[in-house]
C-alpha positions in Angstrom: -14.1 -18.3 -8.2 -11.4 -20.4 -10.0 -8.7 -18.8 -12.2 -5.9 -20.3 -14.2 -2.6 -18.4 -14.4 1.1 -18.7 -15.2 3.8 -18.3 -12.6 6.2 -15.5 -13.6 8.3 -15.0 -10.4 8.8 -16.6 -7.0 10.5 -14.8 -4.1 11.5 -16.8 -1.0 12.2 -13.9 1.4 11.0 -13.0 4.9 8.4 -12.1 6.1 6.4 -14.0 3.4 7.0 -16.0 0.2 5.6 -14.2 -2.8 4.8 -15.4 -6.3 3.6 -13.4 -9.3 1.2 -14.9 -11.8 0.0 -13.6 -15.2 -3.3 -14.4 -16.8 -5.6 -13.3 -19.6 -8.7 -11.5 -18.6 -12.0 -12.0 -20.5 -11.3 -8.9 -22.6 -7.9 -10.3 -23.7 -5.7 -8.1 -21.5 -2.9 -9.8 -19.6 -2.8 -8.9 -15.9 -0.3 -9.7 -13.2 -1.3 -10.7 -9.7 1.0 -11.0 -6.7 0.1 -13.8 -4.3 1.4 -14.1 -0.7 2.1 -17.4 1.1 3.3 -17.9 4.7 6.8 -17.3 6.0 9.6 -19.3 4.5 10.2 -21.0 7.9 6.5 -21.9 8.1 6.5 -23.4 4.6 9.8 -25.3 5.3 8.3 -26.7 8.6 5.3 -28.0 6.5 7.4 -29.9 4.1 8.1 -27.4 1.4 11.7 -27.2 0.2 13.8 -24.6 -1.6 14.8 -27.3 -4.1 11.1 -27.9 -5.1 10.3 -24.2 -5.4 13.3 -22.8 -7.3 12.3 -20.1 -9.8 13.5 -22.1 -12.8 11.2 -25.0 -11.7 8.2 -22.7 -11.2 8.5 -20.1 -13.8 6.1 -20.8 -16.7 4.1 -23.3 -14.8 0.3 -23.1 -15.0 -1.5 -22.9 -11.6 -5.2 -23.1 -10.7 -6.4 -21.0 -7.8 -9.7 -21.2 -6.1 -11.1 -18.5 -3.8 -14.3 -18.6 -1.7 
């Protein structure tokens, strides 16, 4: 399954980083999904940075998510 959504919020807080995404369903309704990433320390150790992931940089960006 592949979905395209728009980031509406990003929270860098332990125990996990969360981001909310909005998207339009087939019937036209807009739904909000909350996604969970790893811990902030794990993401920082893998090369992510708070500067790259500031809310003002992410909000409104389109993302494509794939699930198996």
